C-alpha positions as CSV (number, residue, x, y, z in Angstrom):
1,M,-50.1,70.1,-22.8
2,R,-51.6,73.6,-22.8
3,S,-48.6,74.7,-25.1
4,G,-46.7,78.1,-25.2
5,S,-49.2,80.8,-25.7
6,A,-48.7,83.5,-23.4
7,R,-51.0,84.9,-20.7
8,A,-51.6,88.6,-21.0
9,D,-53.4,90.1,-17.9
10,G,-55.0,87.1,-16.5
11,A,-51.4,85.9,-15.8
12,R,-49.7,89.1,-14.5
13,A,-53.0,89.8,-11.9
14,D,-51.2,90.7,-9.1
15,G,-50.8,94.5,-7.8
16,A,-47.5,95.4,-9.9
17,R,-47.7,92.9,-13.3
18,A,-44.4,91.8,-13.9
19,D,-43.2,94.2,-16.9
20,A,-45.9,95.6,-17.2
21,E,-45.5,97.4,-20.7
22,A,-43.4,95.0,-22.8
23,A,-46.4,91.9,-22.4
24,D,-49.5,93.7,-22.5
25,L,-49.8,92.7,-26.7
26,G,-52.9,92.6,-27.8
27,S,-56.9,95.1,-28.3
28,N,-59.6,95.8,-26.4
29,G,-62.6,95.0,-28.0
30,W,-66.5,95.7,-27.1
31,A,-69.5,95.6,-28.4
32,L,-72.7,97.4,-27.2
33,G,-76.0,95.9,-27.4
34,R,-79.6,97.5,-27.4
35,D,-79.9,98.0,-23.7
36,A,-76.1,99.6,-23.1
37,T,-77.0,102.8,-25.4
38,R,-78.9,105.3,-24.6
39,D,-80.9,105.3,-28.0
40,G,-81.2,101.7,-28.0
41,T,-79.2,101.1,-31.1
42,S,-75.7,98.9,-31.5
43,M,-72.3,100.5,-30.9
44,L,-68.7,98.8,-31.6
45,L,-64.9,99.9,-30.2
46,A,-62.3,98.5,-32.3
47,N,-58.9,98.9,-30.3
48,P,-56.0,97.0,-31.5
49,H,-53.1,96.7,-30.3
50,L,-49.8,96.4,-32.6
51,P,-46.7,97.5,-33.7
52,W,-46.7,101.1,-34.6
53,A,-44.1,100.1,-37.9
54,G,-42.7,96.9,-39.8
55,S,-45.3,94.2,-41.2
56,E,-48.3,94.5,-38.5
57,R,-49.4,98.3,-39.9
58,F,-52.5,98.7,-40.0
59,Y,-53.8,100.2,-43.5
60,Q,-57.3,102.6,-43.7
61,V,-59.3,101.0,-46.8
62,Q,-63.7,100.6,-48.3
63,L,-63.8,98.1,-50.2
64,T,-67.2,98.2,-52.5
65,V,-68.3,96.6,-55.2
66,P,-71.9,97.7,-56.5
67,G,-74.5,95.0,-55.4
68,V,-71.7,93.1,-53.9
69,M,-69.5,94.5,-51.2
70,D,-69.7,97.3,-49.1
71,V,-67.7,97.5,-45.8
72,A,-64.8,99.9,-44.4
73,G,-62.0,99.2,-41.8
74,A,-58.7,98.7,-41.6
75,G,-56.6,95.6,-42.9
76,L,-52.8,94.7,-41.9
77,Y,-49.8,95.1,-44.6
78,G,-49.9,92.6,-47.1
79,T,-53.2,91.2,-47.1
80,P,-56.0,92.6,-49.8
81,L,-59.3,92.6,-47.4
82,V,-60.7,94.2,-44.5
83,E,-60.3,92.4,-40.8
84,I,-61.3,95.3,-38.6
85,G,-64.4,96.8,-39.9
86,H,-68.0,98.0,-40.7
87,T,-70.6,97.0,-43.4
88,R,-73.8,99.2,-43.3
89,G,-75.8,97.0,-40.7
90,L,-72.5,94.6,-39.0
91,A,-69.9,96.1,-37.1
92,W,-66.6,93.4,-35.4
93,T,-63.2,93.0,-34.5
94,H,-60.9,91.1,-32.5
95,T,-58.7,90.9,-29.9
96,T,-55.7,88.1,-29.4
97,S,-57.6,84.7,-28.3
98,Y,-54.9,83.5,-25.3
99,A,-56.4,79.8,-26.1
100,E,-53.6,77.3,-27.0
101,H,-53.2,77.3,-31.0
102,A,-49.8,74.5,-31.1
103,S,-49.1,71.2,-29.4
104,V,-45.6,70.9,-28.2
105,Y,-45.4,67.3,-28.6
106,R,-42.3,65.4,-27.0
107,L,-40.2,62.7,-29.0
108,A,-39.1,59.3,-28.0
109,L,-35.9,58.8,-30.2
110,V,-34.9,55.1,-31.3
111,P,-31.6,54.2,-29.8
112,G,-28.1,54.9,-31.7
113,D,-30.8,56.6,-34.2
114,P,-31.8,60.9,-33.1
115,T,-33.8,61.3,-36.6
116,R,-36.0,58.5,-36.2
117,Y,-38.9,58.2,-33.3
118,L,-41.3,55.5,-31.6
119,V,-44.7,55.1,-32.0
120,D,-47.0,53.0,-30.2
121,G,-43.8,51.0,-30.5
122,K,-42.7,51.1,-34.6
123,A,-39.9,53.4,-35.4
124,E,-41.0,56.0,-37.9
125,Q,-38.4,58.1,-40.0
126,M,-38.2,62.1,-39.7
127,T,-38.2,63.6,-43.2
128,V,-35.7,65.7,-44.2
129,R,-36.0,68.9,-46.4
130,R,-32.7,71.7,-47.5
131,V,-33.9,75.1,-46.7
132,Q,-32.2,77.8,-49.4
133,V,-32.8,81.0,-48.0
134,P,-31.7,84.3,-49.4
135,V,-30.3,86.8,-47.4
136,R,-28.5,90.2,-47.5
137,A,-25.6,91.4,-45.5
138,A,-25.6,94.5,-44.2
139,D,-23.3,95.9,-47.5
140,G,-26.4,95.1,-50.0
141,T,-24.9,91.5,-51.0
142,V,-27.6,88.4,-50.8
143,S,-25.9,85.3,-50.5
144,T,-27.5,82.0,-49.8
145,V,-27.7,80.0,-46.9
146,T,-28.4,76.1,-46.1
147,R,-30.6,75.1,-43.6
148,T,-32.0,71.8,-43.2
149,R,-35.2,70.7,-41.7
150,Y,-36.2,67.9,-39.8
151,D,-40.2,66.9,-40.1
152,S,-42.7,64.3,-38.0
153,R,-45.8,62.9,-38.4
154,Y,-46.9,66.2,-35.8
155,G,-45.0,68.9,-37.3
156,P,-41.5,70.3,-37.8
157,V,-38.9,68.9,-35.0
158,L,-37.2,71.7,-32.8
159,A,-33.4,72.8,-32.5
160,E,-34.5,73.0,-29.0
161,G,-34.0,70.1,-26.6
162,W,-33.1,67.8,-28.8
163,T,-30.6,64.8,-26.7
164,T,-30.1,61.4,-28.2
165,E,-33.6,60.3,-26.3
166,H,-35.6,62.8,-27.0
167,A,-36.9,65.4,-29.1
168,Y,-39.8,67.9,-29.7
169,A,-42.4,69.1,-32.3
170,L,-44.3,71.7,-33.1
171,R,-48.4,70.5,-34.3
172,D,-49.5,73.8,-35.3
173,A,-53.1,74.2,-35.9
174,N,-52.2,77.2,-38.6
175,A,-50.1,76.2,-40.2
176,G,-52.1,75.1,-43.2
177,N,-55.2,77.7,-42.4
178,L,-55.1,79.1,-45.6
179,R,-58.9,80.1,-44.8
180,S,-58.6,83.1,-43.0
181,M,-58.9,85.7,-46.2
182,N,-61.8,83.9,-47.4
183,E,-63.7,84.4,-44.1
184,W,-62.8,88.1,-44.3
185,L,-63.9,88.7,-47.4
186,A,-67.4,86.4,-46.5
187,I,-67.6,88.8,-43.5
188,G,-67.4,91.9,-45.3
189,K,-70.5,91.0,-47.7
190,A,-72.2,90.5,-43.6
191,Q,-75.0,92.8,-43.1
192,N,-76.2,91.1,-39.6
193,L,-75.0,88.4,-36.8
194,D,-76.4,85.8,-38.2
195,Q,-74.5,86.3,-41.6
196,L,-71.2,86.0,-39.6
197,K,-72.1,83.2,-37.7
198,Q,-72.5,81.3,-41.0
199,A,-69.1,82.6,-42.5
200,Q,-67.4,81.4,-39.6
201,R,-68.5,77.9,-39.8
202,T,-68.6,77.8,-43.3
203,Y,-64.9,78.9,-43.3
204,Q,-63.3,78.4,-40.1
205,G,-60.5,80.5,-40.9
206,V,-59.9,83.2,-38.1
207,P,-56.2,82.1,-37.1
208,W,-55.9,83.2,-33.2
209,T,-58.4,86.0,-32.1
210,Y,-61.6,86.3,-30.4
211,T,-64.2,87.7,-32.4
212,I,-66.6,90.6,-30.9
213,A,-69.7,91.9,-32.8
214,T,-72.7,93.6,-32.8
215,D,-75.5,94.1,-35.7
216,T,-78.2,96.6,-36.3
217,G,-80.7,94.3,-34.2
218,G,-79.5,95.2,-31.1
219,T,-77.4,92.3,-30.1
220,A,-73.7,92.0,-29.1
221,Y,-71.5,88.8,-29.9
222,F,-69.0,87.9,-28.4
223,T,-67.3,84.1,-30.0
224,D,-63.3,82.3,-29.5
225,S,-63.8,80.5,-33.1
226,S,-59.9,80.3,-33.6
227,A,-58.4,77.3,-35.0
228,V,-58.0,75.5,-31.5
229,P,-56.0,71.8,-30.5
230,H,-58.8,68.8,-29.8
231,V,-57.2,68.3,-26.6
232,T,-59.4,67.1,-23.7
233,D,-59.2,67.3,-20.4
234,E,-58.6,63.6,-19.8
235,Q,-55.7,63.6,-22.3
236,A,-54.0,66.7,-21.6
237,A,-53.9,65.0,-17.9
238,R,-52.7,61.1,-19.0
239,C,-50.7,62.7,-22.0
240,A,-49.3,65.4,-20.3
241,A,-44.7,65.2,-20.3
242,P,-42.8,67.5,-18.0
243,T,-39.8,69.2,-19.5
244,P,-37.4,71.7,-18.6
245,E,-37.7,73.2,-22.0
246,F,-40.8,73.8,-22.6
247,G,-42.7,72.9,-19.6
248,Q,-45.8,70.6,-19.8
249,V,-45.7,68.8,-23.4
250,L,-47.6,66.2,-25.2
251,D,-46.4,62.6,-25.1
252,G,-45.7,61.3,-28.9
253,S,-44.8,58.4,-28.5
254,T,-49.0,57.4,-28.6
255,T,-51.5,57.6,-30.6
256,A,-53.4,58.0,-27.6
257,C,-52.4,61.8,-27.1
258,A,-52.9,62.5,-30.5
259,W,-55.3,66.1,-31.3
260,G,-59.0,64.2,-31.8
261,S,-62.0,66.0,-33.5
262,D,-65.7,67.4,-33.7
263,P,-67.9,66.1,-36.5
264,D,-68.7,69.9,-37.0
265,A,-64.1,70.5,-37.5
266,L,-64.1,71.8,-41.6
267,V,-60.3,70.3,-40.6
268,P,-59.7,67.5,-38.5
269,G,-57.8,67.9,-35.0
270,L,-59.2,70.7,-34.1
271,H,-62.4,72.0,-32.0
272,G,-66.0,73.1,-34.0
273,P,-68.0,75.6,-34.1
274,A,-70.6,73.9,-31.4
275,A,-67.6,73.5,-29.4
276,H,-66.1,77.4,-29.5
277,P,-67.3,79.5,-26.3
278,A,-69.5,82.4,-27.7
279,L,-72.0,84.3,-26.2
280,S,-74.8,86.9,-27.0
281,R,-76.5,90.0,-25.1
282,T,-78.1,93.0,-25.4
283,D,-76.0,95.2,-23.3
284,S,-72.4,94.4,-23.9
285,V,-69.6,92.0,-24.3
286,A,-65.7,92.8,-23.5
287,N,-62.7,91.3,-24.1
288,S,-59.4,93.0,-23.3
289,N,-56.9,90.0,-24.0
290,N,-58.3,88.8,-20.4
291,G,-59.9,84.7,-21.4
292,P,-64.1,84.5,-22.1
293,Y,-64.5,83.9,-18.7
294,L,-65.2,87.7,-17.6
295,T,-66.4,89.0,-21.2
296,N,-69.7,90.0,-19.0
297,T,-69.8,89.9,-16.1
298,D,-73.6,89.1,-15.4
299,A,-72.6,86.4,-17.5
300,P,-69.0,84.1,-17.1
301,L,-68.2,81.7,-19.8
302,S,-66.9,78.7,-17.8
303,G,-66.2,74.6,-18.3
304,L,-64.9,75.2,-21.5
305,P,-62.8,72.3,-23.5
306,A,-58.9,72.1,-22.6
307,G,-57.2,74.2,-25.0
308,Y,-58.8,77.5,-24.4
309,D,-58.6,79.7,-21.6
310,N,-60.5,78.6,-18.8
311,G,-59.0,81.6,-16.4
312,T,-60.7,83.6,-14.3
313,R,-58.4,86.4,-12.7
314,I,-58.1,89.4,-14.9
315,G,-55.3,92.3,-15.1
316,P,-56.0,95.6,-14.6
317,R,-56.7,97.1,-18.2
318,A,-59.4,93.8,-18.5
319,Q,-61.2,95.4,-14.8
320,L,-60.8,98.6,-16.4
321,G,-62.8,98.4,-19.9
322,L,-65.5,96.7,-18.0
323,Q,-65.8,99.2,-15.3
324,M,-65.6,101.5,-17.8
325,I,-68.7,99.9,-19.5
326,A,-70.7,99.9,-15.4
327,D,-69.4,103.6,-15.2
328,R,-71.1,104.6,-18.6
329,R,-74.2,102.3,-18.2
330,A,-75.1,103.8,-15.0
331,G,-73.9,107.6,-15.6
332,R,-71.4,107.6,-13.1
333,D,-68.7,108.9,-15.3
334,G,-68.7,112.6,-15.5
335,L,-70.2,112.2,-19.1
336,G,-73.4,113.1,-18.3
337,A,-76.9,110.6,-18.3
338,P,-75.9,106.8,-18.3
339,G,-76.1,104.3,-21.8
340,F,-74.1,104.9,-24.8
341,T,-73.7,107.7,-27.5
342,L,-71.4,107.9,-30.3
343,P,-69.9,110.8,-28.4
344,T,-69.5,109.2,-25.0
345,L,-67.6,106.2,-26.5
346,Q,-64.8,108.3,-28.0
347,A,-64.5,110.0,-24.7
348,T,-65.2,107.0,-22.6
349,M,-61.8,105.5,-24.9
350,F,-59.5,107.8,-24.6
351,G,-60.5,108.9,-20.8
352,D,-56.9,107.7,-20.4
353,R,-57.6,106.4,-17.2
354,V,-54.7,104.4,-15.1
355,Y,-56.8,101.5,-12.9
356,T,-53.9,100.6,-11.1
357,A,-53.4,104.6,-9.5
358,E,-56.9,104.6,-9.0
359,L,-56.7,101.0,-6.7
360,Y,-53.5,101.8,-5.0
361,R,-52.7,106.1,-5.5
362,D,-53.7,106.9,-1.6
363,D,-51.9,104.6,-0.1
364,A,-49.7,105.2,-2.5
365,V,-49.0,108.7,-0.5
366,A,-50.3,107.8,2.8
367,M,-47.6,105.7,2.7
368,C,-45.0,108.4,1.4
369,R,-45.9,110.5,3.9
370,S,-45.8,108.8,6.9
371,H,-42.4,107.3,5.5
372,P,-40.7,110.6,4.1
373,T,-37.5,108.8,3.7
374,A,-36.5,104.9,2.5
375,T,-34.0,103.1,2.2
376,A,-33.2,101.9,-1.7
377,T,-31.9,98.7,-2.9
378,D,-28.5,99.4,-3.1
379,G,-28.8,100.9,1.0
380,T,-29.4,104.5,-0.2
381,A,-31.8,106.6,1.8
382,V,-34.2,108.8,-1.1
383,D,-35.9,112.1,0.5
384,L,-39.6,110.9,-1.3
385,R,-41.3,114.2,-0.6
386,A,-41.0,115.2,-3.6
387,A,-41.7,112.2,-5.1
388,C,-45.2,112.4,-2.3
389,A,-45.9,115.9,-3.5
390,V,-46.4,114.7,-7.4
391,L,-48.0,111.7,-6.5
392,A,-50.7,113.5,-4.4
393,A,-51.4,116.3,-7.2
394,W,-51.5,113.7,-10.0
395,D,-54.9,113.0,-11.8
396,T,-54.4,109.8,-12.3
397,R,-54.2,109.6,-16.1
398,A,-52.1,109.4,-18.8
399,D,-52.6,112.3,-20.4
400,A,-49.1,113.4,-22.1
401,D,-49.5,116.6,-20.3
402,S,-50.4,114.2,-16.4
403,R,-47.8,114.9,-14.0
404,G,-47.3,111.9,-12.3
405,T,-47.7,108.9,-14.8
406,V,-43.4,108.3,-15.3
407,L,-43.3,108.4,-11.8
408,W,-45.8,106.2,-11.0
409,Q,-44.8,103.1,-13.7
410,A,-41.4,103.4,-12.3
411,F,-43.1,103.0,-9.1
412,Q,-45.0,99.9,-10.5
413,R,-41.9,98.1,-12.3
414,A,-40.4,98.0,-9.0
415,L,-43.1,96.4,-6.9
416,A,-42.9,94.4,-9.6
417,R,-39.0,93.2,-8.4
418,S,-39.9,92.7,-4.8
419,G,-41.5,89.5,-4.7
420,P,-45.0,88.5,-4.3
421,P,-47.3,90.8,-3.5
422,A,-47.0,90.8,0.3
423,W,-48.0,94.7,0.2
424,Q,-51.7,94.5,-1.0
425,R,-53.3,95.9,1.4
426,V,-56.7,94.1,0.3
427,P,-56.1,90.5,-2.2
428,Y,-58.0,89.9,-5.0
429,D,-61.5,88.5,-4.2
430,P,-63.2,86.4,-6.3
431,A,-66.4,88.1,-5.3
432,Q,-64.9,91.5,-6.5
433,P,-62.8,91.2,-9.4
434,L,-62.9,94.7,-11.0
435,T,-61.4,95.9,-7.6
436,T,-59.1,93.9,-6.3
437,P,-56.3,93.0,-5.5
438,R,-56.3,97.0,-4.2
439,G,-54.3,99.2,-1.5
440,I,-51.2,99.1,-0.7
441,D,-50.0,98.2,2.8
442,G,-47.9,101.1,3.3
443,G,-45.6,100.4,7.0
444,N,-44.8,97.1,4.3
445,P,-40.9,97.7,3.7
446,A,-41.0,96.1,0.2
447,A,-43.7,99.4,-0.3
448,Q,-41.1,102.1,0.8
449,R,-38.1,100.3,-0.8
450,A,-40.0,100.3,-4.3
451,L,-40.9,104.1,-4.2
452,A,-37.0,104.8,-3.5
453,D,-36.2,102.4,-5.8
454,A,-37.9,104.4,-8.4
455,V,-37.1,107.5,-8.0
456,R,-33.6,106.6,-7.4
457,Q,-33.9,104.7,-10.9
458,L,-35.5,108.6,-12.7
459,A,-32.4,110.7,-11.3
460,A,-29.9,107.9,-13.0
461,D,-31.8,108.1,-16.1
462,G,-32.1,112.3,-16.0
463,V,-35.9,111.7,-16.0
464,P,-37.5,114.0,-13.3
465,V,-40.1,112.7,-10.7
466,D,-42.8,115.7,-11.8
467,A,-41.8,114.7,-15.6
468,P,-45.0,114.6,-17.9
469,I,-45.4,111.1,-20.2
470,G,-45.5,113.5,-23.2
471,L,-41.6,113.5,-22.5
472,V,-40.3,110.1,-22.8
473,Q,-43.5,109.2,-24.9
474,R,-43.4,110.3,-28.2
475,W,-43.8,109.5,-32.1
476,A,-41.6,111.6,-34.2
477,G,-41.3,114.7,-31.6
478,I,-45.3,114.0,-31.2
479,P,-46.5,113.8,-27.6
480,L,-48.4,111.2,-27.0
481,N,-51.0,110.1,-24.0
482,G,-51.3,106.7,-23.0
483,C,-49.6,103.8,-21.0
484,G,-48.9,100.2,-20.9
485,G,-52.2,98.0,-19.9
486,G,-50.4,96.3,-17.0
487,Y,-50.5,100.2,-15.5
488,G,-54.2,100.0,-16.1
489,C,-54.4,102.1,-18.8
490,F,-57.1,100.8,-21.6
491,N,-55.2,102.9,-24.3
492,V,-52.0,101.8,-24.5
493,L,-48.7,102.6,-25.6
494,T,-45.4,102.3,-25.3
495,A,-42.6,104.6,-26.8
496,G,-39.5,105.8,-26.0
497,P,-38.8,109.8,-26.6
498,A,-36.8,109.0,-30.1
499,S,-40.1,106.6,-31.3
500,G,-40.6,106.9,-35.3
501,E,-37.6,108.8,-36.0
502,G,-36.3,106.7,-38.9
503,G,-40.2,106.0,-40.1
504,G,-42.6,103.5,-40.1
505,T,-39.8,100.8,-41.0
506,R,-39.3,98.0,-38.4
507,P,-35.9,99.2,-36.5
508,A,-32.9,96.7,-36.1
509,D,-33.7,97.2,-32.3
510,L,-37.4,95.7,-31.9
511,A,-37.0,96.5,-28.6
512,A,-37.2,100.0,-30.1
513,V,-40.5,99.8,-31.8
514,P,-43.4,101.4,-29.8
515,H,-47.1,99.1,-29.7
516,G,-50.7,99.8,-28.8
517,S,-53.0,101.4,-29.8
518,S,-53.3,101.8,-33.7
519,F,-56.3,101.7,-35.9
520,V,-59.4,102.5,-33.2
521,M,-62.7,102.7,-34.8
522,A,-66.1,104.1,-33.0
523,T,-69.5,102.6,-34.9
524,E,-73.0,103.2,-34.0
525,L,-75.5,101.7,-36.2
526,T,-78.5,102.8,-36.7
527,P,-81.7,102.6,-39.2
528,Q,-79.8,105.7,-41.2
529,G,-76.9,103.9,-41.8
530,P,-73.4,103.9,-40.1
531,R,-71.9,106.4,-37.7
532,T,-68.4,106.0,-37.7
533,R,-65.2,107.7,-36.0
534,T,-61.8,105.9,-36.8
535,L,-58.3,107.4,-36.0
536,L,-55.3,106.0,-37.7
537,T,-52.7,107.1,-35.4
538,Y,-49.6,106.5,-36.6
539,G,-50.9,107.6,-40.3
540,E,-51.4,105.7,-43.4
541,S,-48.1,106.4,-44.9
542,A,-44.7,104.9,-43.5
543,D,-42.1,107.7,-45.3
544,P,-41.2,110.0,-43.1
545,A,-40.7,112.9,-45.8
546,S,-45.3,112.4,-46.6
547,P,-47.7,114.6,-45.0
548,H,-49.6,111.9,-44.3
549,Y,-47.2,110.2,-42.0
550,T,-47.9,112.0,-38.8
551,D,-51.2,113.8,-39.7
552,Q,-53.4,111.1,-37.7
553,T,-50.7,111.2,-35.4
554,R,-51.4,114.8,-34.2
555,L,-55.1,114.1,-34.2
556,F,-55.0,111.0,-31.8
557,A,-52.2,113.9,-29.4
558,R,-55.1,116.1,-29.3
559,K,-57.6,113.1,-28.9
560,A,-59.2,113.8,-32.3
561,W,-61.0,111.3,-34.4
562,V,-61.8,111.6,-37.7
563,T,-65.5,111.4,-38.9
564,E,-66.1,108.4,-41.0
565,R,-67.8,109.1,-45.2
566,F,-69.4,105.1,-45.6
567,T,-72.1,106.6,-48.5
568,E,-71.5,107.1,-52.2
569,A,-73.1,110.6,-51.0
570,E,-71.1,111.2,-47.8
571,I,-68.1,110.4,-50.4
572,N,-68.7,112.8,-52.7
573,A,-69.6,115.6,-51.2
574,A,-65.6,115.3,-49.3
575,P,-64.4,119.1,-49.6
576,H,-61.1,117.5,-50.7
577,L,-61.9,114.2,-52.9
578,R,-59.1,113.0,-55.6
579,V,-61.0,110.6,-57.7
580,T,-58.3,108.0,-59.6
581,T,-59.5,105.7,-63.0
582,L,-57.4,102.8,-63.3
583,V,-57.8,101.9,-66.6
584,R,-56.7,98.4,-68.0
């Protein structure tokens, strides 16, 4: 079974992308080797997309132990190490891996006893644990709730789908993974890719991410070293058990469907380092939560073991990322001579292009000019002329003051609801992975109806068709650039008009939590040391009363960056330096 991992861009590779905002989790990560940069240096772009409120916020830090470690970057709340960052000679980042990291097994229950199951014809008893959980009520009082947990040889038994005949158990590749902190500690000491790879071989602790890295030697490196169950293609086909609750799961009634293992795997049941997808290049590697296949368009990664994402099709955010690299290397993006420099890497990151608009907008304008009135889904005739003028004048960007982005997003959502994309003028072509599908068949009634529905929806929401994106997308009142990755925004940002007013702690309404660009780092590794620009988009503090709650958000809104001070001399030269000495 290919259990449970939601595919991001690749699974929504139709032009409209169903629910383009909500499901686009993950990150962007680029490593640029010596052949991609103007001066032959190496560069890295880190751009994780995580919630702006709650425990998944980053904090920015530099950890220095003289003679042992000197690493700067960011870590997640509650973790003591740099998880995305750089040393003097190495820079790395992570994006979400869409390999499988767990398997669901279907248990064949013993007739008349729903807590015993059969394996190779022999009955096994589930183990029972009583778990007591303290629960805080709305009035602040705390009570204890007791729950019963059942476990099988595969892992915990799920409540869903448990009948008198079958139950389902989850085997999680990361259930006992406490190795990740050791691995990030070792990476934080590494000065080159060989040392990073050694850390990954030694600890095999990355739980669920790809790794993108580069070093001063000029090589760009990609790998999926995450914990992936050892299930062969033959096993996946032979052991597949279709279910209404979970789709394809594995047959838990026979040991022939248990996870296998590799001799170099630190933990039995997982793929070992020799099986991990990996690519080294002197030009570039990139990932935007697509599978490994198009890490580099000139060197597709294919034929991966079962459990890894073997998809070949990518969505608009990943398409745009690869297209921006190609445009910069060719010097056709308006940013000067070919090849990346640190300033052009920064400018590319915050270019705020909307790639679906680049592929579809002109056809949409031609459609509404030819059909200035269209019928909405509810039968209402809608005048499209004002909306058409907005789209025609739009710069196809998601800058906070761009007028047209809000309308375009509403149009794309309506297209997604219209069913199979028969309205696409040019369907997906594997030979043109970055530029297809594209275009709109203006004569298609579904496309016309979608634009009418978008206009109607904005009117019902009280939003003008020419509203700038910064009117409806804010943090603590600050208008923000960016949009959902499903629309083809690289600088992903989804927020509401009142986001951030309650601080950076997670609100009760999880749907209200904005997410997107969080810690952004552009690093150039030079012989003289790293040159780095960063942004922690929501600031170091989650407290609205702190001056550091929105200081970097205001920089983010202006597309400004913080110049990192990495060396002791750079730090000591800071005009506002304060030193706090802790004495035991």
